[in-house]
C-alpha positions as CSV (number, residue, x, y, z in Angstrom):
1,M,-4.6,10.5,-31.3
2,Y,-2.9,11.5,-28.1
3,K,-1.0,8.1,-27.7
4,K,1.0,8.7,-30.3
5,L,2.4,11.8,-28.8
6,L,4.3,9.4,-26.3
7,F,6.2,7.9,-29.1
8,L,8.1,10.6,-31.1
9,P,10.7,8.8,-33.3
10,L,14.4,9.9,-31.9
11,E,15.5,11.0,-35.4
12,N,13.0,13.8,-34.9
13,T,14.5,14.5,-31.4
14,N,17.8,14.9,-33.2
15,L,16.8,17.2,-35.7
16,Y,15.1,19.4,-33.1
17,N,18.3,19.4,-31.1
18,T,20.3,20.6,-34.0
19,V,18.2,23.6,-34.6
20,D,19.5,27.1,-33.3
21,F,16.1,29.2,-32.6
22,S,18.1,32.1,-31.7
23,P,17.7,35.1,-34.0
24,P,18.6,36.1,-36.5
25,V,17.4,32.6,-38.0
26,S,19.6,31.5,-40.6
27,E,18.2,30.0,-43.9
28,Q,19.7,26.6,-42.9
29,N,18.0,26.7,-39.8
30,R,14.7,27.7,-41.3
31,R,15.0,24.6,-43.6
32,K,15.3,22.6,-40.4
33,M,12.6,24.1,-38.8
34,R,10.5,23.4,-41.8
35,R,11.5,19.5,-41.4
36,L,10.8,19.4,-37.9
37,A,7.3,20.8,-38.5
38,V,6.7,18.1,-41.2
39,N,8.3,15.5,-38.9
40,Y,6.0,16.3,-36.1
41,R,2.8,16.2,-38.3
42,K,3.8,12.8,-39.3
43,S,4.9,11.7,-35.8
44,Y,1.7,12.8,-34.3
45,W,-0.8,12.2,-36.9
46,L,-2.0,15.6,-36.6
47,H,-3.1,18.1,-39.0
48,P,-1.0,21.6,-38.8
49,T,-3.7,23.4,-37.8
50,D,-4.8,21.1,-34.8
51,K,-4.5,23.0,-31.2
52,C,-2.0,20.5,-29.6
53,Y,0.1,20.1,-33.1
54,N,0.6,23.9,-32.9
55,Y,1.3,23.8,-29.2
56,N,4.3,21.6,-29.8
57,I,5.3,23.6,-32.3
58,K,5.5,26.7,-30.1
59,C,7.1,24.8,-27.4
60,A,9.9,23.9,-29.7
61,A,10.4,27.4,-30.6
62,A,10.6,27.9,-26.8
63,Q,13.5,25.0,-26.8
64,I,11.7,23.0,-24.1
65,P,12.8,19.6,-24.1
66,Y,10.8,17.3,-26.2
67,K,10.0,14.6,-23.7
68,E,8.5,17.3,-21.4
69,R,6.8,18.8,-24.4
70,L,4.9,15.6,-25.1
71,I,3.2,15.5,-21.3
72,M,2.7,19.4,-21.7
73,S,0.9,18.7,-24.9
74,L,-1.4,16.0,-23.2
75,F,-2.2,18.2,-19.8
76,E,-1.8,21.8,-21.1
77,N,-3.4,23.7,-18.2
78,V,-1.0,21.9,-15.7
79,K,2.1,24.2,-14.6
80,K,5.5,22.7,-13.9
81,N,6.1,19.1,-12.3
82,F,5.2,19.5,-8.6
83,G,1.8,19.1,-7.0
84,L,0.3,19.6,-3.3
85,G,-1.1,16.3,-2.0
86,C,-3.8,17.2,0.6
87,M,-3.8,14.4,2.9
88,R,-1.3,15.7,5.6
89,L,-3.0,19.1,6.0
90,P,-2.2,21.6,8.6
91,M,-4.5,21.1,11.4
92,K,-5.9,22.6,14.6
93,G,-7.2,19.9,17.0
94,D,-9.5,17.8,14.8
95,E,-10.0,20.5,12.1
96,V,-7.9,21.9,9.2
97,D,-6.3,24.9,10.0
98,C,-8.0,27.0,6.9
99,G,-5.5,30.0,7.6
100,E,-2.4,28.0,7.3
101,F,-3.8,26.2,4.8
102,C,-4.9,29.3,2.7
103,R,-1.4,30.8,3.2
104,M,0.1,27.6,2.1
105,V,-2.3,27.6,-1.2
106,D,-1.3,31.2,-2.0
107,Y,2.4,30.6,-1.8
108,F,2.0,27.5,-3.8
109,M,0.1,29.2,-6.6
110,E,2.2,32.4,-6.4
111,S,5.5,30.2,-7.1
112,G,3.8,29.1,-10.3
113,F,2.6,25.3,-9.2
114,N,-1.4,24.6,-9.7
115,Y,-1.9,20.9,-9.2
116,F,-3.9,19.6,-5.9
117,D,-4.4,15.9,-5.0
118,T,-7.2,14.9,-2.8
119,A,-9.3,11.7,-2.0
120,R,-12.6,11.5,-0.2
121,V,-11.2,9.5,2.5
122,Y,-8.2,11.8,3.4
123,L,-9.1,13.3,6.9
124,G,-12.5,12.0,6.8
125,T,-13.7,14.1,3.9
126,K,-12.1,17.3,5.7
127,S,-9.7,17.4,2.7
128,E,-12.2,17.8,0.0
129,S,-14.0,20.6,2.2
130,A,-10.8,22.5,3.1
131,I,-10.3,22.3,-0.9
132,R,-13.7,24.0,-1.5
133,D,-13.0,26.6,1.4
134,C,-9.0,27.7,0.8
135,I,-9.1,27.0,-3.0
136,V,-12.2,26.7,-5.0
137,R,-13.8,29.8,-3.4
138,R,-10.9,31.7,-3.6
139,Y,-9.4,31.1,-7.2
140,P,-10.7,30.8,-10.6
141,R,-11.8,27.2,-11.6
142,E,-9.5,27.4,-14.9
143,S,-6.5,28.4,-12.6
144,F,-6.1,25.1,-10.7
145,I,-5.9,21.5,-11.6
146,L,-7.8,19.4,-9.0
147,T,-7.4,15.4,-8.9
148,D,-9.6,13.3,-6.8
149,K,-10.4,9.6,-6.5
150,L,-12.7,6.6,-6.2
151,S,-11.9,4.9,-3.0
152,T,-13.0,1.0,-2.3
153,S,-14.0,1.6,0.9
154,L,-16.9,4.1,0.0
155,F,-18.9,2.0,-2.6
156,N,-20.0,-1.7,-3.1
157,S,-22.0,-1.9,-6.0
158,E,-22.2,-0.2,-9.6
159,E,-25.4,1.8,-8.4
160,E,-23.4,3.6,-5.8
161,I,-20.7,5.1,-7.6
162,R,-22.4,7.9,-9.4
163,P,-24.0,9.3,-6.1
164,L,-20.9,9.2,-4.6
165,F,-19.3,10.9,-7.5
166,E,-21.9,13.7,-7.3
167,L,-21.3,13.9,-3.6
168,Q,-17.4,14.7,-4.2
169,L,-17.8,17.2,-6.8
170,E,-20.2,19.1,-4.2
171,S,-17.8,18.6,-1.4
172,C,-15.2,20.2,-3.2
173,G,-17.3,22.7,-4.9
174,V,-16.7,22.3,-8.6
175,D,-18.6,20.9,-11.5
176,Y,-15.6,18.8,-13.0
177,F,-12.3,16.9,-11.9
178,D,-9.2,17.4,-13.9
179,F,-8.0,14.0,-13.2
180,Y,-10.0,11.0,-11.5
181,L,-8.2,8.2,-10.2
182,M,-9.1,4.4,-9.6
183,H,-7.7,4.6,-5.9
184,A,-5.1,2.1,-4.5
185,Q,-5.6,-0.5,-7.3
186,S,-4.3,-4.0,-6.4
187,K,-4.9,-7.4,-7.5
188,N,-8.4,-7.9,-5.2
189,I,-9.4,-4.3,-5.3
190,F,-9.2,-4.3,-9.1
191,E,-11.3,-7.2,-9.2
192,K,-14.2,-5.4,-7.4
193,Y,-13.6,-2.3,-9.4
194,K,-14.1,-4.7,-12.5
195,K,-17.0,-6.3,-10.8
196,C,-18.9,-2.9,-10.1
197,R,-17.8,-1.4,-13.5
198,A,-15.8,1.4,-11.7
199,Y,-13.7,2.0,-15.0
200,E,-16.8,2.2,-17.1
201,Q,-18.6,4.4,-14.9
202,A,-15.4,6.7,-15.1
203,M,-15.3,6.9,-18.9
204,E,-19.0,7.9,-18.8
205,F,-18.3,10.8,-16.3
206,K,-15.5,11.4,-18.9
207,K,-17.9,11.6,-21.8
208,E,-20.1,13.6,-19.8
209,G,-17.3,16.4,-19.4
210,R,-17.3,15.9,-15.6
211,I,-13.7,14.4,-15.6
212,K,-10.8,15.6,-18.2
213,H,-8.5,12.5,-17.4
214,L,-8.9,8.9,-16.1
215,G,-6.0,7.4,-14.2
216,I,-5.0,5.1,-11.3
217,S,-3.1,5.3,-8.3
218,F,-1.3,1.7,-7.6
219,H,0.0,-0.3,-4.8
220,D,0.9,-4.1,-5.9
221,K,3.3,-5.6,-7.9
222,A,4.3,-4.9,-11.3
223,E,2.6,-7.6,-13.1
224,V,-0.9,-6.8,-11.7
225,L,-0.3,-3.2,-13.1
226,D,0.6,-4.7,-16.2
227,E,-2.7,-6.2,-16.6
228,I,-4.7,-3.3,-15.7
229,L,-3.2,-1.4,-18.4
230,C,-3.7,-4.1,-20.9
231,E,-7.3,-4.5,-19.8
232,Y,-8.1,-0.7,-19.6
233,P,-5.7,1.1,-22.1
234,E,-8.0,4.2,-21.4
235,V,-6.1,4.8,-18.3
236,E,-4.2,8.1,-19.1
237,V,-1.8,8.6,-15.9
238,V,-0.6,6.1,-13.2
239,Q,0.3,7.2,-9.7
240,I,2.9,5.1,-8.2
241,Q,4.9,5.1,-5.0
242,L,8.7,6.2,-5.9
243,N,11.4,7.2,-3.8
244,Y,15.1,6.1,-3.7
245,A,14.8,4.1,-0.6
246,D,11.9,2.1,-2.4
247,F,13.3,1.9,-5.7
248,D,14.1,-1.8,-5.9
249,D,12.5,-2.9,-2.9
250,P,10.7,-6.4,-3.6
251,A,7.5,-5.1,-1.4
252,V,6.9,-1.9,-3.3
253,Q,8.6,-2.7,-6.7
254,S,9.0,1.1,-7.6
255,R,11.3,0.3,-10.7
256,L,9.4,-2.5,-11.9
257,C,6.1,-0.4,-11.9
258,Y,8.0,2.5,-13.1
259,E,9.3,0.3,-16.1
260,V,5.7,-0.8,-16.8
261,C,4.3,2.7,-16.9
262,R,7.0,3.4,-19.5
263,K,6.3,0.1,-21.6
264,H,2.6,1.6,-21.6
265,G,3.4,5.0,-22.5
266,K,1.8,6.2,-19.4
267,P,2.8,9.5,-17.8
268,V,4.0,8.9,-14.2
269,I,2.4,10.7,-10.9
270,V,4.7,10.2,-8.3
271,M,3.6,9.5,-4.5
272,E,5.7,9.5,-1.0
273,P,8.8,10.7,-2.7
274,V,10.1,11.8,0.7
275,K,8.5,8.3,2.1
276,G,6.1,9.6,4.6
277,G,8.9,12.0,5.8
278,N,11.4,9.6,6.5
279,L,13.9,10.6,3.8
280,A,13.8,14.0,5.2
281,D,14.5,13.1,9.0
282,L,18.2,11.6,8.5
283,T,20.6,10.4,10.8
284,P,23.2,12.7,11.8
285,K,25.8,11.5,9.8
286,A,23.6,10.7,6.7
287,K,22.9,14.5,6.9
288,T,26.2,15.5,7.0
289,V,27.1,13.8,3.6
290,L,24.0,15.6,2.0
291,E,25.1,19.0,3.5
292,D,28.4,18.7,2.2
293,L,27.0,19.0,-1.2
294,H,25.6,22.3,-0.3
295,G,22.6,21.8,-2.6
296,G,19.5,21.9,-0.3
297,S,17.6,19.9,2.1
298,A,17.5,16.1,2.5
299,A,13.8,16.6,1.7
300,S,14.9,18.4,-1.8
301,Y,17.0,15.8,-2.7
302,A,14.5,13.2,-2.4
303,L,12.2,15.1,-4.4
304,R,14.6,15.8,-7.4
305,F,15.7,12.0,-7.4
306,A,11.6,11.1,-8.1
307,A,11.3,14.1,-10.6
308,G,14.5,13.3,-12.5
309,F,13.2,10.1,-14.2
310,E,11.9,10.2,-17.9
311,G,7.9,10.3,-18.1
312,I,7.2,11.9,-14.7
313,F,4.5,13.9,-15.1
314,M,4.0,15.0,-11.6
315,V,5.5,14.8,-8.1
316,L,3.4,15.0,-4.9
317,S,4.3,16.1,-1.5
318,G,2.0,16.1,1.5
319,M,2.9,19.3,3.3
320,S,1.7,20.4,6.5
321,N,3.1,23.7,7.2
322,M,4.8,26.6,5.5
323,E,8.5,25.6,6.4
324,Q,7.6,22.4,4.4
325,M,6.0,24.5,1.5
326,E,8.9,26.8,1.4
327,D,11.5,24.1,1.4
328,N,10.0,22.0,-1.4
329,V,8.9,24.9,-3.5
330,A,12.4,26.4,-3.4
331,A,13.8,22.6,-4.9
332,M,11.1,22.3,-7.7
333,K,10.5,25.8,-8.5
334,D,13.6,26.0,-11.0
335,F,14.0,22.3,-11.0
336,H,17.3,20.5,-12.1
337,P,17.9,17.1,-11.9
338,L,20.6,15.5,-9.4
339,S,24.3,15.7,-10.6
340,A,26.6,12.7,-10.4
341,D,27.8,13.6,-7.0
342,E,24.3,14.0,-5.6
343,R,23.1,10.5,-7.3
344,A,26.3,9.0,-5.3
345,A,25.2,10.8,-1.7
346,P,21.9,8.8,-0.8
347,A,23.5,5.3,-1.3
348,R,26.2,6.6,1.2
349,R,23.4,7.8,3.5
350,I,21.8,4.4,3.2
351,A,25.0,2.7,4.0
352,A,25.2,4.8,7.4
353,S,21.8,4.0,8.0
354,T,22.5,0.3,7.6
355,A,25.4,0.2,9.9
356,R,23.5,1.7,12.8
357,R,20.7,-0.5,12.3
358,L,23.0,-3.4,12.5
359,S,24.6,-1.9,15.7
360,R,21.0,-2.5,17.3
361,A,21.2,-6.0,16.7
362,D,24.8,-6.5,17.1
363,P,26.5,-4.2,19.8
364,S,29.9,-4.9,18.1
365,A,28.8,-3.7,14.9
366,P,28.7,0.2,13.8
367,A,25.0,2.0,14.6
368,A,22.1,2.4,12.1
369,H,18.9,4.2,12.1
370,P,15.8,2.1,12.8
371,Q,13.3,4.0,10.4
372,H,15.7,3.6,7.6
373,P,16.1,0.8,4.9
374,V,18.9,-1.7,4.4
375,S,21.0,-1.5,1.3
376,D,22.2,-4.5,-0.3
377,G,24.3,-2.4,-2.7
378,H,26.1,1.1,-2.9
379,T,25.2,2.4,-6.2
380,F,22.3,5.0,-6.2
381,P,19.6,4.7,-9.1
382,S,20.7,6.7,-11.9
383,A,17.5,6.5,-14.3
384,C,17.4,10.2,-14.5
385,R,17.2,12.6,-17.1
386,T,20.8,13.1,-16.9
387,D,21.7,9.6,-17.6
388,P,18.4,8.2,-19.3
389,G,19.8,4.8,-20.0
390,A,21.1,3.9,-16.9
391,A,17.7,2.9,-15.4
392,R,18.4,-0.6,-14.5
393,Q,21.1,0.7,-12.3
394,S,20.0,0.9,-8.9
395,A,20.0,0.5,-5.3
396,S,18.8,-2.3,-3.7
397,A,16.6,-1.0,-0.5
398,G,14.9,-4.2,1.3
399,N,12.9,-4.1,4.3
400,C,11.1,-0.8,3.4
401,I,7.5,-0.2,4.9
402,S,4.9,1.2,2.2
403,D,2.7,4.0,3.4
404,T,-0.1,2.9,1.3
405,Q,-2.3,5.5,2.5
406,N,-1.1,8.8,0.6
407,T,-2.0,7.6,-2.8
């Protein structure tokens, strides 16, 4: 039933766009609204009294864009499209700085966000315990969304999965996870998960009410992702690495993986939108290009690029101090996609970085920053909501290094 939510016929969208919801409502618009309700019921295969159906009609009345409405109806308790990745937490020596993390959590929640992402392997299990101490014990369980993952290094047989899952719940101090992801899936790791019936185990946890949604995080070629989603259509969300540097990197295949998710109608969670901080730490020349636009920090541009694609459910950022938190929240609190000028700016940054890199190898050439990727083209990927039909017009960003840890 829920799959139908992702395939709203375009003619219904056009009808929605013609309705003027502002009072007083004219008789003509009342008729359109009645038609809209009928079309919704047919499109979703839902009865008008169904909670999910009514929720969508309520969103329509609030003039929420229809594609965001579809995702919201799947995951009603999720607030906004920005999540806190808990792999790079503030530290005091070898321990999590719980005082600083509590301040970050409070600011995050007060700003209207509530999605937290962790894994048992993050910080040697200290990420899970920090979530218990700084979130779970301080906020009502229904007020936040918690995602955890089943990591390949922690089990070798089907029998080991349930005790590990129980330990994760205990470490986080919760009775259920909102999302549970098969961690860092690749061709070889997927074969292990199939052998150990990991997906089937997760489906059992869902039947028991101990996880609400099953997903995967992914690091491999697009054809492998397609294979996984064909074999396990029960997967509800897919977490992929997506940023403007990696968008057409043949090693990461961000664009191709994103297109596979769209093909299967799976909402996308984005990891590494700032490429492990590399897209926040720009060369002076590249930084000037963005500063001239007066639209925010380099990190904010990277976040808004990732969040601007259709079908993006959540963008994660691994923040480790309040300064990063405040900057990222400012970019995402009242989110708006990149403008045409802003979409062009990162292409110029990549070109400037390329020039600096080449100078290291050839003193007669202009300089380039060694941490930033080489681009074969000068057009910025424009598959954003402002121009959804231009998804394939993208930059080529080869020689990028994928950070496969923050999954």
